[in-house]
All heavy atoms as TSV, in Angstrom:
chain	resi	resn	atom	element	x	y	z
A	1	MET	N	N	-1.296	-1.783	-24.027
A	1	MET	CA	C	-1.222	-0.458	-23.286
A	1	MET	C	C	-2.540	0.195	-23.160
A	1	MET	O	O	-2.617	1.352	-23.012
A	1	MET	CB	C	-0.270	0.382	-24.100
A	1	MET	CG	C	1.140	0.229	-23.941
A	1	MET	SD	S	2.191	1.510	-24.602
A	1	MET	CE	C	1.359	3.001	-23.975
A	2	SER	N	N	-3.595	-0.575	-23.116
A	2	SER	CA	C	-4.931	0.063	-23.053
A	2	SER	C	C	-5.032	0.803	-21.697
A	2	SER	O	O	-4.615	0.313	-20.659
A	2	SER	CB	C	-5.949	-0.995	-23.158
A	2	SER	OG	O	-6.082	-1.765	-21.946
A	3	GLY	N	N	-5.497	1.996	-21.857
A	3	GLY	CA	C	-5.705	2.868	-20.611
A	3	GLY	C	C	-4.448	3.555	-20.147
A	3	GLY	O	O	-4.510	4.401	-19.306
A	4	GLU	N	N	-3.305	3.346	-20.853
A	4	GLU	CA	C	-2.059	4.049	-20.463
A	4	GLU	C	C	-1.646	4.892	-21.614
A	4	GLU	O	O	-1.986	4.656	-22.742
A	4	GLU	CB	C	-0.969	3.013	-20.217
A	4	GLU	CG	C	-1.144	2.188	-18.968
A	4	GLU	CD	C	0.006	1.323	-18.679
A	4	GLU	OE1	O	1.179	1.674	-19.091
A	4	GLU	OE2	O	-0.134	0.228	-18.136
A	5	ARG	N	N	-0.881	5.909	-21.301
A	5	ARG	CA	C	-0.364	6.797	-22.380
A	5	ARG	C	C	0.838	6.166	-22.992
A	5	ARG	O	O	1.458	5.331	-22.440
A	5	ARG	CB	C	-0.050	8.152	-21.715
A	5	ARG	CG	C	1.145	8.171	-20.889
A	5	ARG	CD	C	1.508	9.588	-20.450
A	5	ARG	NE	N	2.666	9.701	-19.611
A	5	ARG	CZ	C	3.956	9.659	-20.046
A	5	ARG	NH1	N	4.240	9.504	-21.289
A	5	ARG	NH2	N	4.881	9.774	-19.174
A	6	THR	N	N	1.123	6.660	-24.199
A	6	THR	CA	C	2.250	6.108	-24.977
A	6	THR	C	C	3.589	6.707	-24.219
A	6	THR	O	O	3.615	7.860	-23.893
A	6	THR	CB	C	2.250	6.684	-26.411
A	6	THR	OG1	O	1.076	6.184	-26.968
A	6	THR	CG2	C	3.400	6.246	-27.162
A	7	PRO	N	N	4.595	5.862	-24.036
A	7	PRO	CA	C	5.806	6.346	-23.380
A	7	PRO	C	C	6.356	7.469	-24.193
A	7	PRO	O	O	6.337	7.451	-25.408
A	7	PRO	CB	C	6.681	5.082	-23.411
A	7	PRO	CG	C	5.734	3.961	-23.411
A	7	PRO	CD	C	4.598	4.364	-24.282
A	8	TRP	N	N	7.055	8.381	-23.469
A	8	TRP	CA	C	7.598	9.566	-24.162
A	8	TRP	C	C	9.010	9.776	-23.593
A	8	TRP	O	O	9.440	9.124	-22.691
A	8	TRP	CB	C	6.710	10.775	-23.950
A	8	TRP	CG	C	6.965	11.776	-25.070
A	8	TRP	CD1	C	7.470	13.056	-24.908
A	8	TRP	CD2	C	6.659	11.644	-26.463
A	8	TRP	NE1	N	7.541	13.630	-26.166
A	8	TRP	CE2	C	7.044	12.822	-27.112
A	8	TRP	CE3	C	6.079	10.623	-27.258
A	8	TRP	CZ2	C	6.865	13.037	-28.483
A	8	TRP	CZ3	C	5.906	10.855	-28.617
A	8	TRP	CH2	C	6.312	12.036	-29.214
A	9	VAL	N	N	9.702	10.780	-24.122
A	9	VAL	CA	C	11.132	11.041	-23.786
A	9	VAL	C	C	11.273	11.208	-22.295
A	9	VAL	O	O	10.520	11.885	-21.593
A	9	VAL	CB	C	11.565	12.340	-24.519
A	9	VAL	CG1	C	12.978	12.732	-24.023
A	9	VAL	CG2	C	11.533	12.130	-26.010
A	10	GLY	N	N	12.223	10.448	-21.728
A	10	GLY	CA	C	12.527	10.480	-20.296
A	10	GLY	C	C	11.852	9.387	-19.513
A	10	GLY	O	O	12.180	9.087	-18.357
A	11	ASP	N	N	10.869	8.648	-20.074
A	11	ASP	CA	C	10.166	7.577	-19.379
A	11	ASP	C	C	11.053	6.294	-19.375
A	11	ASP	O	O	11.701	5.978	-20.310
A	11	ASP	CB	C	8.881	7.236	-20.116
A	11	ASP	CG	C	7.845	8.347	-19.927
A	11	ASP	OD1	O	7.982	9.212	-19.102
A	11	ASP	OD2	O	6.879	8.312	-20.669
A	12	LEU	N	N	10.868	5.596	-18.201
A	12	LEU	CA	C	11.518	4.247	-18.098
A	12	LEU	C	C	10.478	3.242	-18.663
A	12	LEU	O	O	9.276	3.279	-18.298
A	12	LEU	CB	C	11.781	3.941	-16.587
A	12	LEU	CG	C	12.248	2.541	-16.263
A	12	LEU	CD1	C	13.637	2.292	-16.934
A	12	LEU	CD2	C	12.316	2.367	-14.767
A	13	ILE	N	N	10.926	2.352	-19.520
A	13	ILE	CA	C	10.102	1.376	-20.238
A	13	ILE	C	C	10.686	-0.014	-20.137
A	13	ILE	O	O	11.837	-0.204	-19.844
A	13	ILE	CB	C	9.842	1.789	-21.721
A	13	ILE	CG1	C	11.133	1.919	-22.495
A	13	ILE	CG2	C	9.047	3.103	-21.781
A	13	ILE	CD1	C	11.649	0.721	-23.129
A	14	HIS	N	N	9.788	-1.014	-20.501
A	14	HIS	CA	C	10.302	-2.340	-20.815
A	14	HIS	C	C	9.886	-2.581	-22.258
A	14	HIS	O	O	8.715	-2.415	-22.553
A	14	HIS	CB	C	9.636	-3.407	-19.916
A	14	HIS	CG	C	10.009	-4.747	-20.242
A	14	HIS	ND1	N	9.319	-5.593	-21.099
A	14	HIS	CD2	C	11.196	-5.440	-20.077
A	14	HIS	CE1	C	9.958	-6.766	-21.281
A	14	HIS	NE2	N	11.166	-6.639	-20.606
A	15	ASP	N	N	10.828	-2.945	-23.134
A	15	ASP	CA	C	10.633	-3.219	-24.525
A	15	ASP	C	C	10.328	-4.747	-24.627
A	15	ASP	O	O	11.270	-5.492	-24.465
A	15	ASP	CB	C	11.744	-2.799	-25.399
A	15	ASP	CG	C	11.583	-2.999	-26.886
A	15	ASP	OD1	O	10.661	-3.703	-27.223
A	15	ASP	OD2	O	12.379	-2.502	-27.620
A	16	GLU	N	N	9.123	-5.161	-24.893
A	16	GLU	CA	C	8.788	-6.575	-24.982
A	16	GLU	C	C	9.538	-7.240	-26.117
A	16	GLU	O	O	9.905	-8.412	-25.992
A	16	GLU	CB	C	7.281	-6.713	-25.192
A	16	GLU	CG	C	6.443	-6.261	-23.988
A	16	GLU	CD	C	4.954	-6.386	-24.219
A	16	GLU	OE1	O	4.552	-7.373	-24.801
A	16	GLU	OE2	O	4.231	-5.475	-23.826
A	17	ASP	N	N	9.690	-6.567	-27.284
A	17	ASP	CA	C	10.395	-7.199	-28.401
A	17	ASP	C	C	11.826	-7.421	-28.048
A	17	ASP	O	O	12.337	-8.482	-28.438
A	17	ASP	CB	C	10.236	-6.330	-29.669
A	17	ASP	CG	C	8.770	-6.195	-30.135
A	17	ASP	OD1	O	8.085	-7.220	-29.882
A	17	ASP	OD2	O	8.443	-5.223	-30.742
A	18	ALA	N	N	12.529	-6.488	-27.499
A	18	ALA	CA	C	13.933	-6.699	-27.202
A	18	ALA	C	C	14.181	-7.323	-25.786
A	18	ALA	O	O	15.309	-7.689	-25.533
A	18	ALA	CB	C	14.625	-5.288	-27.196
A	19	ASP	N	N	13.142	-7.484	-24.978
A	19	ASP	CA	C	13.205	-8.019	-23.640
A	19	ASP	C	C	14.252	-7.235	-22.778
A	19	ASP	O	O	15.164	-7.830	-22.243
A	19	ASP	CB	C	13.503	-9.434	-23.627
A	19	ASP	CG	C	13.252	-10.093	-22.269
A	19	ASP	OD1	O	12.454	-9.537	-21.477
A	19	ASP	OD2	O	13.912	-11.070	-21.901
A	20	ARG	N	N	14.153	-5.860	-22.900
A	20	ARG	CA	C	15.114	-4.992	-22.203
A	20	ARG	C	C	14.389	-3.838	-21.580
A	20	ARG	O	O	13.307	-3.453	-22.025
A	20	ARG	CB	C	16.066	-4.375	-23.187
A	20	ARG	CG	C	17.027	-5.382	-23.836
A	20	ARG	CD	C	17.864	-4.746	-24.900
A	20	ARG	NE	N	18.865	-3.799	-24.332
A	20	ARG	CZ	C	19.716	-3.110	-25.048
A	20	ARG	NH1	N	19.725	-3.187	-26.363
A	20	ARG	NH2	N	20.633	-2.374	-24.442
A	21	ARG	N	N	14.962	-3.318	-20.516
A	21	ARG	CA	C	14.479	-2.049	-19.842
A	21	ARG	C	C	15.284	-0.909	-20.428
A	21	ARG	O	O	16.524	-1.119	-20.629
A	21	ARG	CB	C	14.581	-2.155	-18.327
A	21	ARG	CG	C	13.599	-3.084	-17.733
A	21	ARG	CD	C	13.818	-3.300	-16.288
A	21	ARG	NE	N	13.964	-2.066	-15.472
A	21	ARG	CZ	C	13.192	-1.864	-14.439
A	21	ARG	NH1	N	12.314	-2.767	-14.022
A	21	ARG	NH2	N	13.378	-0.705	-13.702
A	22	GLY	N	N	14.688	0.190	-20.508
A	22	GLY	CA	C	15.481	1.392	-20.977
A	22	GLY	C	C	14.735	2.642	-20.764
A	22	GLY	O	O	13.630	2.743	-20.293
A	23	ILE	N	N	15.424	3.714	-21.234
A	23	ILE	CA	C	14.887	5.092	-21.170
A	23	ILE	C	C	14.623	5.528	-22.585
A	23	ILE	O	O	15.450	5.453	-23.487
A	23	ILE	CB	C	15.889	6.021	-20.554
A	23	ILE	CG1	C	16.415	5.545	-19.131
A	23	ILE	CG2	C	15.397	7.459	-20.407
A	23	ILE	CD1	C	15.317	5.579	-18.094
A	24	VAL	N	N	13.442	6.188	-22.794
A	24	VAL	CA	C	13.104	6.729	-24.111
A	24	VAL	C	C	13.976	8.056	-24.218
A	24	VAL	O	O	13.926	8.929	-23.324
A	24	VAL	CB	C	11.621	7.094	-24.218
A	24	VAL	CG1	C	11.347	7.746	-25.601
A	24	VAL	CG2	C	10.804	5.854	-24.014
A	25	THR	N	N	14.834	8.071	-25.214
A	25	THR	CA	C	15.693	9.213	-25.417
A	25	THR	C	C	15.233	10.116	-26.498
A	25	THR	O	O	15.434	11.333	-26.373
A	25	THR	CB	C	17.148	8.602	-25.804
A	25	THR	OG1	O	17.542	7.717	-24.867
A	25	THR	CG2	C	18.061	9.694	-26.008
A	26	ASP	N	N	14.488	9.650	-27.496
A	26	ASP	CA	C	14.016	10.462	-28.566
A	26	ASP	C	C	12.876	9.733	-29.221
A	26	ASP	O	O	12.779	8.549	-29.154
A	26	ASP	CB	C	15.145	10.745	-29.566
A	26	ASP	CG	C	14.810	11.832	-30.594
A	26	ASP	OD1	O	13.838	12.562	-30.463
A	26	ASP	OD2	O	15.540	11.990	-31.611
A	27	VAL	N	N	12.000	10.574	-29.894
A	27	VAL	CA	C	10.959	10.015	-30.673
A	27	VAL	C	C	11.063	10.663	-32.035
A	27	VAL	O	O	10.880	11.942	-32.161
A	27	VAL	CB	C	9.523	10.204	-30.144
A	27	VAL	CG1	C	8.501	9.637	-31.058
A	27	VAL	CG2	C	9.385	9.586	-28.722
A	28	GLN	N	N	11.524	10.020	-33.085
A	28	GLN	CA	C	11.796	10.550	-34.349
A	28	GLN	C	C	10.556	10.448	-35.277
A	28	GLN	O	O	10.118	9.338	-35.605
A	28	GLN	CB	C	13.012	9.902	-34.965
A	28	GLN	CG	C	14.190	10.050	-34.144
A	28	GLN	CD	C	15.368	9.226	-34.696
A	28	GLN	OE1	O	15.232	8.304	-35.421
A	28	GLN	NE2	N	16.577	9.583	-34.183
A	29	GLY	N	N	10.117	11.566	-35.700
A	29	GLY	CA	C	8.974	11.627	-36.607
A	29	GLY	C	C	7.735	11.004	-36.082
A	29	GLY	O	O	6.822	10.628	-36.860
A	30	GLY	N	N	7.603	10.866	-34.766
A	30	GLY	CA	C	6.437	10.171	-34.165
A	30	GLY	C	C	6.285	8.787	-34.487
A	30	GLY	O	O	5.264	8.181	-34.250
A	31	ALA	N	N	7.363	8.158	-35.033
A	31	ALA	CA	C	7.230	6.736	-35.560
A	31	ALA	C	C	8.312	5.838	-35.017
A	31	ALA	O	O	8.169	4.622	-35.038
A	31	ALA	CB	C	7.163	6.703	-37.084
A	32	VAL	N	N	9.467	6.422	-34.591
A	32	VAL	CA	C	10.606	5.586	-34.163
A	32	VAL	C	C	11.039	6.057	-32.739
A	32	VAL	O	O	11.387	7.208	-32.570
A	32	VAL	CB	C	11.829	5.681	-35.132
A	32	VAL	CG1	C	13.001	4.871	-34.606
A	32	VAL	CG2	C	11.389	5.183	-36.512
A	33	TRP	N	N	10.947	5.156	-31.809
A	33	TRP	CA	C	11.346	5.437	-30.404
A	33	TRP	C	C	12.773	5.065	-30.237
A	33	TRP	O	O	13.190	3.897	-30.540
A	33	TRP	CB	C	10.472	4.635	-29.416
A	33	TRP	CG	C	9.261	5.398	-29.082
A	33	TRP	CD1	C	8.884	5.973	-27.922
A	33	TRP	CD2	C	8.082	5.635	-29.928
A	33	TRP	NE1	N	7.683	6.528	-28.019
A	33	TRP	CE2	C	7.103	6.377	-29.216
A	33	TRP	CE3	C	7.798	5.308	-31.257
A	33	TRP	CZ2	C	5.936	6.737	-29.807
A	33	TRP	CZ3	C	6.644	5.667	-31.891
A	33	TRP	CH2	C	5.717	6.401	-31.043
A	34	VAL	N	N	13.740	6.012	-29.842
A	34	VAL	CA	C	15.071	5.711	-29.575
A	34	VAL	C	C	15.252	5.441	-28.142
A	34	VAL	O	O	14.845	6.311	-27.306
A	34	VAL	CB	C	15.977	6.897	-30.013
A	34	VAL	CG1	C	17.446	6.582	-29.759
A	34	VAL	CG2	C	15.730	7.231	-31.551
A	35	LEU	N	N	15.821	4.297	-27.772
A	35	LEU	CA	C	15.968	3.841	-26.363
A	35	LEU	C	C	17.383	3.603	-26.039
A	35	LEU	O	O	18.264	3.158	-26.821
A	35	LEU	CB	C	15.158	2.542	-26.217
A	35	LEU	CG	C	13.753	2.614	-26.806
A	35	LEU	CD1	C	13.128	1.212	-27.045
A	35	LEU	CD2	C	12.879	3.438	-25.958
A	36	ARG	N	N	17.701	3.918	-24.753
A	36	ARG	CA	C	19.085	3.621	-24.232
A	36	ARG	C	C	18.907	2.747	-23.024
A	36	ARG	O	O	17.855	2.692	-22.379
A	36	ARG	CB	C	19.781	4.876	-23.891
A	36	ARG	CG	C	19.240	5.694	-22.781
A	36	ARG	CD	C	20.084	6.878	-22.373
A	36	ARG	NE	N	19.490	7.690	-21.357
A	36	ARG	CZ	C	19.499	7.516	-20.082
A	36	ARG	NH1	N	20.106	6.418	-19.602
A	36	ARG	NH2	N	18.929	8.337	-19.235
A	37	PRO	N	N	19.928	2.043	-22.603
A	37	PRO	CA	C	19.914	1.223	-21.442
A	37	PRO	C	C	19.581	1.975	-20.142
A	37	PRO	O	O	19.865	3.223	-20.084
A	37	PRO	CB	C	21.317	0.640	-21.277
A	37	PRO	CG	C	21.928	0.742	-22.650
A	37	PRO	CD	C	21.318	1.954	-23.241
A	38	GLU	N	N	18.876	1.356	-19.275
A	38	GLU	CA	C	18.432	1.992	-18.011
A	38	GLU	C	C	19.658	2.485	-17.207
A	38	GLU	O	O	19.668	3.554	-16.708
A	38	GLU	CB	C	17.608	1.058	-17.199
A	38	GLU	CG	C	17.227	1.652	-15.882
A	38	GLU	CD	C	16.428	0.569	-15.070
A	38	GLU	OE1	O	16.372	-0.619	-15.395
A	38	GLU	OE2	O	15.820	0.974	-14.053
A	39	LEU	N	N	20.717	1.662	-17.119
A	39	LEU	CA	C	21.864	1.925	-16.379
A	39	LEU	C	C	23.088	1.650	-17.167
A	39	LEU	O	O	23.188	0.647	-17.900
A	39	LEU	CB	C	21.869	1.093	-15.075
A	39	LEU	CG	C	20.728	1.362	-14.093
A	39	LEU	CD1	C	20.765	0.320	-12.982
A	39	LEU	CD2	C	20.785	2.727	-13.490
A	40	GLY	N	N	24.128	2.442	-16.985
A	40	GLY	CA	C	25.463	2.205	-17.554
A	40	GLY	C	C	25.521	2.268	-19.041
A	40	GLY	O	O	24.558	2.566	-19.704
A	41	PRO	N	N	26.744	1.874	-19.536
A	41	PRO	CA	C	26.893	1.935	-20.992
A	41	PRO	C	C	26.196	0.745	-21.629
A	41	PRO	O	O	25.880	-0.237	-21.032
A	41	PRO	CB	C	28.388	1.858	-21.179
A	41	PRO	CG	C	28.845	1.123	-19.899
A	41	PRO	CD	C	27.851	1.510	-18.857
A	42	GLY	N	N	26.055	0.835	-22.895
A	42	GLY	CA	C	25.424	-0.279	-23.661
A	42	GLY	C	C	24.922	0.217	-24.941
A	42	GLY	O	O	24.873	1.414	-25.199
A	43	ARG	N	N	24.442	-0.705	-25.771
A	43	ARG	CA	C	23.934	-0.332	-27.124
A	43	ARG	C	C	22.552	0.307	-27.008
A	43	ARG	O	O	21.708	-0.217	-26.288
A	43	ARG	CB	C	23.860	-1.656	-27.936
A	43	ARG	CG	C	25.224	-2.163	-28.339
A	43	ARG	CD	C	25.051	-3.273	-29.298
A	43	ARG	NE	N	24.527	-2.689	-30.481
A	43	ARG	CZ	C	25.001	-2.880	-31.743
A	43	ARG	NH1	N	26.083	-3.612	-31.845
A	43	ARG	NH2	N	24.409	-2.328	-32.763
A	44	TRP	N	N	22.358	1.344	-27.708
A	44	TRP	CA	C	21.087	1.985	-27.867
A	44	TRP	C	C	20.262	1.135	-28.842
A	44	TRP	O	O	20.887	0.488	-29.734
A	44	TRP	CB	C	21.244	3.440	-28.305
A	44	TRP	CG	C	21.742	4.373	-27.241
A	44	TRP	CD1	C	22.624	4.022	-26.250
A	44	TRP	CD2	C	21.551	5.737	-27.144
A	44	TRP	NE1	N	22.989	5.149	-25.528
A	44	TRP	CE2	C	22.287	6.191	-26.055
A	44	TRP	CE3	C	20.745	6.619	-27.843
A	44	TRP	CZ2	C	22.257	7.505	-25.661
A	44	TRP	CZ3	C	20.741	7.930	-27.407
A	44	TRP	CH2	C	21.477	8.352	-26.302
A	45	TRP	N	N	18.957	1.192	-28.905
A	45	TRP	CA	C	18.173	0.495	-29.824
A	45	TRP	C	C	16.954	1.353	-30.155
A	45	TRP	O	O	16.682	2.282	-29.604
A	45	TRP	CB	C	17.862	-0.976	-29.368
A	45	TRP	CG	C	16.838	-1.032	-28.298
A	45	TRP	CD1	C	15.561	-1.371	-28.403
A	45	TRP	CD2	C	17.049	-0.830	-26.904
A	45	TRP	NE1	N	14.958	-1.413	-27.244
A	45	TRP	CE2	C	15.816	-1.083	-26.238
A	45	TRP	CE3	C	18.114	-0.417	-26.071
A	45	TRP	CZ2	C	15.696	-1.007	-24.851
A	45	TRP	CZ3	C	17.881	-0.330	-24.696
A	45	TRP	CH2	C	16.705	-0.597	-24.144
A	46	THR	N	N	16.176	0.920	-31.207
A	46	THR	CA	C	15.010	1.605	-31.566
A	46	THR	C	C	13.816	0.668	-31.567
A	46	THR	O	O	13.930	-0.583	-31.659
A	46	THR	CB	C	15.150	2.231	-33.008
A	46	THR	OG1	O	15.363	1.201	-33.921
A	46	THR	CG2	C	16.198	3.197	-33.123
A	47	SER	N	N	12.631	1.241	-31.538
A	47	SER	CA	C	11.352	0.551	-31.650
A	47	SER	C	C	10.439	1.274	-32.483
A	47	SER	O	O	10.278	2.532	-32.357
A	47	SER	CB	C	10.740	0.336	-30.267
A	47	SER	OG	O	9.444	-0.235	-30.401
A	48	GLU	N	N	9.785	0.588	-33.376
A	48	GLU	CA	C	8.724	1.190	-34.207
A	48	GLU	C	C	7.324	0.748	-33.744
A	48	GLU	O	O	6.337	0.977	-34.400
A	48	GLU	CB	C	9.009	0.837	-35.709
A	48	GLU	CG	C	10.197	1.411	-36.285
A	48	GLU	CD	C	10.389	1.045	-37.661
A	48	GLU	OE1	O	9.544	0.552	-38.342
A	48	GLU	OE2	O	11.549	1.333	-38.150
A	49	HIS	N	N	7.320	0.144	-32.506
A	49	HIS	CA	C	6.022	-0.376	-32.026
A	49	HIS	C	C	5.831	0.084	-30.613
A	49	HIS	O	O	6.015	-0.686	-29.610
A	49	HIS	CB	C	6.073	-1.935	-32.087
A	49	HIS	CG	C	6.398	-2.441	-33.419
A	49	HIS	ND1	N	5.493	-2.505	-34.454
A	49	HIS	CD2	C	7.546	-2.871	-33.939
A	49	HIS	CE1	C	6.050	-2.974	-35.507
A	49	HIS	NE2	N	7.313	-3.182	-35.242
A	50	PRO	N	N	5.304	1.284	-30.402
A	50	PRO	CA	C	5.071	1.810	-29.029
A	50	PRO	C	C	4.120	0.980	-28.236
A	50	PRO	O	O	4.250	0.964	-27.003
A	50	PRO	CB	C	4.626	3.194	-29.315
A	50	PRO	CG	C	4.113	3.243	-30.677
A	50	PRO	CD	C	4.914	2.245	-31.463
A	51	GLU	N	N	3.249	0.272	-28.906
A	51	GLU	CA	C	2.324	-0.538	-28.152
A	51	GLU	C	C	3.028	-1.771	-27.487
A	51	GLU	O	O	2.494	-2.340	-26.580
A	51	GLU	CB	C	1.199	-1.095	-29.093
A	51	GLU	CG	C	1.623	-2.083	-30.108
A	51	GLU	CD	C	2.326	-1.492	-31.353
A	51	GLU	OE1	O	2.470	-0.224	-31.430
A	51	GLU	OE2	O	2.634	-2.272	-32.325
A	52	ARG	N	N	4.295	-2.062	-27.890
A	52	ARG	CA	C	5.080	-3.064	-27.252
A	52	ARG	C	C	5.986	-2.558	-26.181
A	52	ARG	O	O	6.830	-3.241	-25.587
A	52	ARG	CB	C	5.915	-3.863	-28.289
A	52	ARG	CG	C	5.132	-4.365	-29.455
A	52	ARG	CD	C	4.404	-5.694	-29.127
A	52	ARG	NE	N	5.432	-6.744	-28.973
A	52	ARG	CZ	C	5.180	-7.871	-28.291
A	52	ARG	NH1	N	4.059	-8.105	-27.862
A	52	ARG	NH2	N	6.136	-8.698	-28.185
A	53	LEU	N	N	5.936	-1.238	-25.935
A	53	LEU	CA	C	6.658	-0.599	-24.812
A	53	LEU	C	C	5.827	-0.438	-23.556
A	53	LEU	O	O	4.774	0.213	-23.637
A	53	LEU	CB	C	7.214	0.729	-25.254
A	53	LEU	CG	C	8.105	0.747	-26.517
A	53	LEU	CD1	C	8.481	2.205	-26.860
A	53	LEU	CD2	C	9.353	-0.101	-26.349
A	54	THR	N	N	6.165	-1.118	-22.523
A	54	THR	CA	C	5.400	-0.982	-21.288
A	54	THR	C	C	5.937	0.145	-20.412
A	54	THR	O	O	7.172	0.134	-20.097
A	54	THR	CB	C	5.482	-2.270	-20.498
A	54	THR	OG1	O	4.947	-3.364	-21.375
A	54	THR	CG2	C	4.676	-2.249	-19.234
A	55	LEU	N	N	5.146	1.064	-20.070
A	55	LEU	CA	C	5.578	2.202	-19.289
A	55	LEU	C	C	5.831	1.708	-17.785
A	55	LEU	O	O	4.838	1.178	-17.170
A	55	LEU	CB	C	4.594	3.315	-19.268
A	55	LEU	CG	C	4.820	4.558	-18.391
A	55	LEU	CD1	C	6.063	5.266	-18.942
A	55	LEU	CD2	C	3.616	5.475	-18.466
A	56	LEU	N	N	6.996	1.820	-17.258
A	56	LEU	CA	C	7.325	1.385	-15.938
A	56	LEU	C	C	7.324	2.570	-14.981
A	56	LEU	O	O	6.878	2.456	-13.856
A	56	LEU	CB	C	8.678	0.714	-15.867
A	56	LEU	CG	C	8.824	-0.538	-16.758
A	56	LEU	CD1	C	10.249	-1.059	-16.667
A	56	LEU	CD2	C	7.854	-1.577	-16.284
A	57	GLU	N	N	7.779	3.721	-15.448
A	57	GLU	CA	C	7.842	4.937	-14.639
A	57	GLU	C	C	7.902	6.116	-15.515
A	57	GLU	O	O	8.703	6.258	-16.431
A	57	GLU	CB	C	9.050	4.824	-13.675
A	57	GLU	CG	C	9.119	5.962	-12.685
A	57	GLU	CD	C	10.283	5.840	-11.698
A	57	GLU	OE1	O	10.651	4.716	-11.424
A	57	GLU	OE2	O	10.796	6.915	-11.245
A	58	SER	N	N	7.047	7.105	-15.243
A	58	SER	CA	C	7.038	8.344	-15.933
A	58	SER	C	C	8.188	9.258	-15.541
A	58	SER	O	O	8.603	9.204	-14.412
A	58	SER	CB	C	5.717	9.140	-15.759
A	58	SER	OG	O	4.629	8.409	-16.296
A	59	ARG	N	N	8.628	10.039	-16.526
A	59	ARG	CA	C	9.665	11.038	-16.147
A	59	ARG	C	C	9.186	11.964	-15.117
A	59	ARG	O	O	8.045	12.434	-15.173
A	59	ARG	CB	C	10.030	11.771	-17.484
A	59	ARG	CG	C	10.961	12.902	-17.248
A	59	ARG	CD	C	11.279	13.573	-18.546
A	59	ARG	NE	N	10.063	14.144	-19.181
A	59	ARG	CZ	C	9.807	15.438	-19.290
A	59	ARG	NH1	N	10.713	16.311	-18.815
A	59	ARG	NH2	N	8.687	15.890	-19.803
A	60	GLN	N	N	10.131	12.317	-14.189
A	60	GLN	CA	C	9.720	13.287	-13.159
A	60	GLN	C	C	9.846	14.684	-13.738
A	60	GLN	O	O	10.843	14.966	-14.359
A	60	GLN	CB	C	10.714	13.137	-11.950
A	60	GLN	CG	C	10.683	11.860	-11.296
A	60	GLN	CD	C	9.385	11.591	-10.644
A	60	GLN	OE1	O	8.754	12.532	-10.029
A	60	GLN	NE2	N	8.876	10.304	-10.658
A	61	CYS	N	N	8.815	15.434	-13.579
A	61	CYS	CA	C	8.817	16.851	-14.174
A	61	CYS	C	C	9.322	17.847	-13.143
A	61	CYS	O	O	9.278	17.647	-11.990
A	61	CYS	CB	C	7.380	17.267	-14.569
A	61	CYS	SG	S	6.850	16.352	-15.981
């Protein structure tokens, strides 16, 4: 992620470890990213490695 900001709540990401796209839903204690599927229902998951999250699209403000 050199040169890019760390993904934050509302951002669309690709999680390299899980090989899934999703939306950052929460960041707990600055150490655990809570992610949900990009579309439709599905299992939420977490990541403790923000450097493995590729920012695909920033949240629209």
